[in-house]
N, CA, C and O atoms as a GROMACS GRO file, in nm:
protein
  296
    1UNK      N    1  -1.344   0.925  -1.455
    1UNK     CA    2  -1.268   0.949  -1.335
    1UNK      C    3  -1.356   1.031  -1.241
    1UNK      O    4  -1.422   1.127  -1.281
    2UNK      N    5  -1.354   0.992  -1.114
    2UNK     CA    6  -1.434   1.060  -1.015
    2UNK      C    7  -1.358   1.174  -0.948
    2UNK      O    8  -1.238   1.193  -0.970
    3UNK      N    9  -1.432   1.246  -0.868
    3UNK     CA   10  -1.375   1.356  -0.791
    3UNK      C   11  -1.402   1.330  -0.644
    3UNK      O   12  -1.509   1.282  -0.607
    4UNK      N   13  -1.304   1.361  -0.561
    4UNK     CA   14  -1.316   1.341  -0.417
    4UNK      C   15  -1.286   1.473  -0.348
    4UNK      O   16  -1.181   1.533  -0.371
    5UNK      N   17  -1.377   1.517  -0.264
    5UNK     CA   18  -1.354   1.638  -0.184
    5UNK      C   19  -1.322   1.594  -0.043
    5UNK      O   20  -1.392   1.511   0.015
    6UNK      N   21  -1.217   1.650   0.012
    6UNK     CA   22  -1.172   1.612   0.146
    6UNK      C   23  -1.152   1.739   0.228
    6UNK      O   24  -1.091   1.835   0.182
    7UNK      N   25  -1.202   1.737   0.349
    7UNK     CA   26  -1.175   1.847   0.441
    7UNK      C   27  -1.041   1.820   0.508
    7UNK      O   28  -1.017   1.710   0.557
    8UNK      N   29  -0.957   1.918   0.510
    8UNK     CA   30  -0.826   1.900   0.570
    8UNK      C   31  -0.815   1.981   0.699
    8UNK      O   32  -0.882   2.083   0.717
    9UNK      N   33  -0.729   1.934   0.786
    9UNK     CA   34  -0.696   2.009   0.906
    9UNK      C   35  -0.548   2.048   0.895
    9UNK      O   36  -0.485   2.026   0.791
   10UNK      N   37  -0.494   2.104   1.000
   10UNK     CA   38  -0.356   2.150   0.994
   10UNK      C   39  -0.258   2.036   0.968
   10UNK      O   40  -0.163   2.051   0.891
   11UNK      N   41  -0.281   1.921   1.032
   11UNK     CA   42  -0.192   1.805   1.012
   11UNK      C   43  -0.198   1.756   0.867
   11UNK      O   44  -0.096   1.721   0.809
   12UNK      N   45  -0.317   1.754   0.810
   12UNK     CA   46  -0.332   1.711   0.670
   12UNK      C   47  -0.263   1.809   0.576
   12UNK      O   48  -0.198   1.768   0.480
   13UNK      N   49  -0.276   1.937   0.603
   13UNK     CA   50  -0.210   2.038   0.519
   13UNK      C   51  -0.059   2.022   0.525
   13UNK      O   52   0.009   2.034   0.423
   14UNK      N   53  -0.007   1.996   0.644
   14UNK     CA   54   0.137   1.975   0.658
   14UNK      C   55   0.180   1.853   0.578
   14UNK      O   56   0.280   1.858   0.506
   15UNK      N   57   0.104   1.744   0.590
   15UNK     CA   58   0.136   1.623   0.515
   15UNK      C   59   0.128   1.647   0.365
   15UNK      O   60   0.214   1.601   0.290
   16UNK      N   61   0.027   1.717   0.320
   16UNK     CA   62   0.012   1.746   0.177
   16UNK      C   63   0.129   1.829   0.124
   16UNK      O   64   0.181   1.802   0.016
   17UNK      N   65   0.170   1.929   0.201
   17UNK     CA   66   0.284   2.010   0.158
   17UNK      C   67   0.410   1.924   0.146
   17UNK      O   68   0.487   1.937   0.051
   18UNK      N   69   0.429   1.835   0.244
   18UNK     CA   70   0.548   1.749   0.243
   18UNK      C   71   0.542   1.650   0.126
   18UNK      O   72   0.643   1.628   0.059
   19UNK      N   73   0.427   1.592   0.102
   19UNK     CA   74   0.414   1.494  -0.006
   19UNK      C   75   0.422   1.560  -0.144
   19UNK      O   76   0.480   1.505  -0.237
   20UNK      N   77   0.364   1.676  -0.155
   20UNK     CA   78   0.363   1.744  -0.286
   20UNK      C   79   0.501   1.801  -0.316
   20UNK      O   80   0.548   1.793  -0.430
   21UNK      N   81   0.564   1.857  -0.216
   21UNK     CA   82   0.696   1.916  -0.240
   21UNK      C   83   0.688   2.019  -0.352
   21UNK      O   84   0.592   2.094  -0.364
   22UNK      N   85   0.791   2.020  -0.432
   22UNK     CA   86   0.794   2.115  -0.544
   22UNK      C   87   0.763   2.048  -0.677
   22UNK      O   88   0.756   2.115  -0.780
   23UNK      N   89   0.743   1.917  -0.676
   23UNK     CA   90   0.728   1.846  -0.804
   23UNK      C   91   0.588   1.789  -0.826
   23UNK      O   92   0.555   1.753  -0.939
   24UNK      N   93   0.508   1.779  -0.723
   24UNK     CA   94   0.374   1.721  -0.738
   24UNK      C   95   0.267   1.823  -0.702
   24UNK      O   96   0.288   1.912  -0.620
   25UNK      N   97   0.153   1.806  -0.765
   25UNK     CA   98   0.036   1.884  -0.724
   25UNK      C   99  -0.025   1.818  -0.601
   25UNK      O  100   0.011   1.705  -0.566
   26UNK      N  101  -0.115   1.886  -0.537
   26UNK     CA  102  -0.184   1.828  -0.421
   26UNK      C  103  -0.260   1.702  -0.463
   26UNK      O  104  -0.260   1.602  -0.390
   27UNK      N  105  -0.324   1.706  -0.579
   27UNK     CA  106  -0.397   1.588  -0.628
   27UNK      C  107  -0.304   1.471  -0.651
   27UNK      O  108  -0.336   1.358  -0.614
   28UNK      N  109  -0.189   1.497  -0.711
   28UNK     CA  110  -0.091   1.390  -0.734
   28UNK      C  111  -0.041   1.333  -0.602
   28UNK      O  112  -0.022   1.212  -0.589
   29UNK      N  113  -0.020   1.420  -0.505
   29UNK     CA  114   0.027   1.374  -0.374
   29UNK      C  115  -0.077   1.284  -0.307
   29UNK      O  116  -0.042   1.181  -0.248
   30UNK      N  117  -0.203   1.321  -0.317
   30UNK     CA  118  -0.310   1.239  -0.258
   30UNK      C  119  -0.321   1.106  -0.331
   30UNK      O  120  -0.334   1.002  -0.267
   31UNK      N  121  -0.317   1.108  -0.464
   31UNK     CA  122  -0.323   0.982  -0.540
   31UNK      C  123  -0.207   0.891  -0.503
   31UNK      O  124  -0.226   0.771  -0.484
   32UNK      N  125  -0.088   0.948  -0.494
   32UNK     CA  126   0.031   0.870  -0.458
   32UNK      C  127   0.014   0.808  -0.320
   32UNK      O  128   0.041   0.689  -0.301
   33UNK      N  129  -0.030   0.887  -0.223
   33UNK     CA  130  -0.047   0.837  -0.087
   33UNK      C  131  -0.153   0.727  -0.081
   33UNK      O  132  -0.134   0.627  -0.012
   34UNK      N  133  -0.262   0.745  -0.152
   34UNK     CA  134  -0.367   0.642  -0.153
   34UNK      C  135  -0.318   0.512  -0.216
   34UNK      O  136  -0.344   0.404  -0.164
   35UNK      N  137  -0.247   0.523  -0.326
   35UNK     CA  138  -0.197   0.403  -0.392
   35UNK      C  139  -0.092   0.331  -0.308
   35UNK      O  140  -0.091   0.208  -0.303
   36UNK      N  141  -0.004   0.407  -0.242
   36UNK     CA  142   0.096   0.345  -0.154
   36UNK      C  143   0.029   0.276  -0.035
   36UNK      O  144   0.071   0.168   0.006
   37UNK      N  145  -0.072   0.339   0.020
   37UNK     CA  146  -0.145   0.279   0.132
   37UNK      C  147  -0.217   0.152   0.088
   37UNK      O  148  -0.217   0.052   0.159
   38UNK      N  149  -0.277   0.157  -0.030
   38UNK     CA  150  -0.346   0.039  -0.084
   38UNK      C  151  -0.246  -0.074  -0.109
   38UNK      O  152  -0.274  -0.190  -0.078
   39UNK      N  153  -0.130  -0.041  -0.165
   39UNK     CA  154  -0.026  -0.140  -0.189
   39UNK      C  155   0.019  -0.204  -0.057
   39UNK      O  156   0.034  -0.326  -0.049
   40UNK      N  157   0.039  -0.123   0.044
   40UNK     CA  158   0.079  -0.175   0.176
   40UNK      C  159  -0.028  -0.268   0.232
   40UNK      O  160   0.004  -0.370   0.293
   41UNK      N  161  -0.154  -0.232   0.213
   41UNK     CA  162  -0.264  -0.316   0.260
   41UNK      C  163  -0.264  -0.451   0.189
   41UNK      O  164  -0.283  -0.555   0.252
   42UNK      N  165  -0.242  -0.451   0.058
   42UNK     CA  166  -0.237  -0.576  -0.018
   42UNK      C  167  -0.121  -0.664   0.025
   42UNK      O  168  -0.135  -0.785   0.036
   43UNK      N  169  -0.006  -0.602   0.050
   43UNK     CA  170   0.110  -0.679   0.096
   43UNK      C  171   0.082  -0.738   0.234
   43UNK      O  172   0.116  -0.854   0.260
   44UNK      N  173   0.020  -0.661   0.320
   44UNK     CA  174  -0.015  -0.710   0.454
   44UNK      C  175  -0.111  -0.829   0.444
   44UNK      O  176  -0.096  -0.928   0.516
   45UNK      N  177  -0.210  -0.819   0.356
   45UNK     CA  178  -0.305  -0.929   0.337
   45UNK      C  179  -0.234  -1.052   0.281
   45UNK      O  180  -0.261  -1.164   0.324
   46UNK      N  181  -0.145  -1.032   0.186
   46UNK     CA  182  -0.072  -1.145   0.128
   46UNK      C  183   0.016  -1.212   0.233
   46UNK      O  184   0.027  -1.334   0.237
   47UNK      N  185   0.079  -1.132   0.317
   47UNK     CA  186   0.162  -1.188   0.424
   47UNK      C  187   0.077  -1.269   0.521
   47UNK      O  188   0.120  -1.375   0.567
   48UNK      N  189  -0.042  -1.219   0.553
   48UNK     CA  190  -0.132  -1.293   0.642
   48UNK      C  191  -0.176  -1.424   0.576
   48UNK      O  192  -0.182  -1.528   0.641
   49UNK      N  193  -0.206  -1.418   0.447
   49UNK     CA  194  -0.244  -1.540   0.374
   49UNK      C  195  -0.127  -1.639   0.373
   49UNK      O  196  -0.147  -1.759   0.392
   50UNK      N  197  -0.008  -1.588   0.352
   50UNK     CA  198   0.110  -1.674   0.349
   50UNK      C  199   0.132  -1.739   0.485
   50UNK      O  200   0.170  -1.856   0.492
   51UNK      N  201   0.109  -1.666   0.592
   51UNK     CA  202   0.124  -1.722   0.726
   51UNK      C  203   0.024  -1.836   0.750
   51UNK      O  204   0.058  -1.938   0.809
   52UNK      N  205  -0.098  -1.816   0.702
   52UNK     CA  206  -0.198  -1.923   0.715
   52UNK      C  207  -0.156  -2.046   0.635
   52UNK      O  208  -0.176  -2.159   0.679
   53UNK      N  209  -0.099  -2.023   0.518
   53UNK     CA  210  -0.056  -2.135   0.433
   53UNK      C  211   0.067  -2.206   0.488
   53UNK      O  212   0.091  -2.323   0.457
   54UNK      N  213   0.145  -2.135   0.568
   54UNK     CA  214   0.269  -2.191   0.621
   54UNK      C  215   0.243  -2.322   0.696
   54UNK      O  216   0.329  -2.410   0.698
   55UNK      N  217   0.129  -2.335   0.754
   55UNK     CA  218   0.095  -2.454   0.831
   55UNK      C  219   0.050  -2.570   0.743
   55UNK      O  220   0.031  -2.682   0.793
   56UNK      N  221   0.033  -2.547   0.615
   56UNK     CA  222  -0.012  -2.651   0.522
   56UNK      C  223   0.105  -2.684   0.428
   56UNK      O  224   0.133  -2.607   0.336
   57UNK      N  225   0.172  -2.796   0.451
   57UNK     CA  226   0.292  -2.830   0.375
   57UNK      C  227   0.266  -2.845   0.225
   57UNK      O  228   0.357  -2.826   0.145
   58UNK      N  229   0.144  -2.880   0.187
   58UNK     CA  230   0.113  -2.895   0.045
   58UNK      C  231   0.114  -2.762  -0.029
   58UNK      O  232   0.135  -2.758  -0.150
   59UNK      N  233   0.093  -2.654   0.044
   59UNK     CA  234   0.085  -2.523  -0.020
   59UNK      C  235   0.208  -2.436   0.003
   59UNK      O  236   0.204  -2.317  -0.026
   60UNK      N  237   0.316  -2.492   0.054
   60UNK     CA  238   0.433  -2.410   0.084
   60UNK      C  239   0.496  -2.349  -0.041
   60UNK      O  240   0.543  -2.235  -0.036
   61UNK      N  241   0.499  -2.420  -0.150
   61UNK     CA  242   0.555  -2.365  -0.273
   61UNK      C  243   0.472  -2.246  -0.322
   61UNK      O  244   0.527  -2.145  -0.365
   62UNK      N  245   0.342  -2.258  -0.315
   62UNK     CA  246   0.255  -2.148  -0.356
   62UNK      C  247   0.274  -2.028  -0.263
   62UNK      O  248   0.278  -1.914  -0.308
   63UNK      N  249   0.286  -2.055  -0.134
   63UNK     CA  250   0.306  -1.949  -0.037
   63UNK      C  251   0.435  -1.873  -0.068
   63UNK      O  252   0.436  -1.750  -0.067
   64UNK      N  253   0.542  -1.944  -0.095
   64UNK     CA  254   0.669  -1.880  -0.125
   64UNK      C  255   0.659  -1.797  -0.253
   64UNK      O  256   0.713  -1.687  -0.260
   65UNK      N  257   0.591  -1.850  -0.352
   65UNK     CA  258   0.573  -1.776  -0.477
   65UNK      C  259   0.496  -1.646  -0.452
   65UNK      O  260   0.531  -1.542  -0.510
   66UNK      N  261   0.394  -1.650  -0.369
   66UNK     CA  262   0.317  -1.530  -0.338
   66UNK      C  263   0.405  -1.429  -0.264
   66UNK      O  264   0.404  -1.310  -0.296
   67UNK      N  265   0.480  -1.477  -0.165
   67UNK     CA  266   0.567  -1.387  -0.089
   67UNK      C  267   0.670  -1.321  -0.181
   67UNK      O  268   0.697  -1.202  -0.168
   68UNK      N  269   0.727  -1.397  -0.270
   68UNK     CA  270   0.825  -1.338  -0.363
   68UNK      C  271   0.760  -1.238  -0.455
   68UNK      O  272   0.818  -1.134  -0.484
   69UNK      N  273   0.639  -1.267  -0.500
   69UNK     CA  274   0.568  -1.177  -0.591
   69UNK      C  275   0.542  -1.041  -0.526
   69UNK      O  276   0.558  -0.937  -0.591
   70UNK      N  277   0.504  -1.041  -0.400
   70UNK     CA  278   0.472  -0.914  -0.333
   70UNK      C  279   0.593  -0.854  -0.263
   70UNK      O  280   0.582  -0.748  -0.200
   71UNK      N  281   0.708  -0.920  -0.272
   71UNK     CA  282   0.829  -0.864  -0.217
   71UNK      C  283   0.849  -0.888  -0.068
   71UNK      O  284   0.931  -0.820  -0.006
   72UNK      N  285   0.777  -0.983  -0.011
   72UNK     CA  286   0.790  -1.014   0.132
   72UNK      C  287   0.907  -1.109   0.155
   72UNK      O  288   0.970  -1.103   0.260
   73UNK      N  289   0.935  -1.195   0.059
   73UNK     CA  290   1.044  -1.292   0.070
   73UNK      C  291   1.137  -1.278  -0.050
   73UNK      O  292   1.099  -1.226  -0.155
   74UNK      N  293   1.258  -1.326  -0.031
   74UNK     CA  294   1.354  -1.322  -0.142
   74UNK      C  295   1.362  -1.455  -0.211
   74UNK      O  296   1.438  -1.471  -0.306
   0.00000   0.00000   0.00000
């Protein structure tokens, strides 16, 4: 496992306090935020891929399966 050093400013400190609250450490809050951001990025990429596939009728079933998997469609 690696270590990451980050310089924080007042806005970052405020965000860290809010994310950590009383139940998480600062490290846990940062890990949580990074993983949530990464998850959002993957969902955004999958949605973009699904939109590209929408124009190809042969791949519509696969597109729907991907959207359901990432929670974009029901």
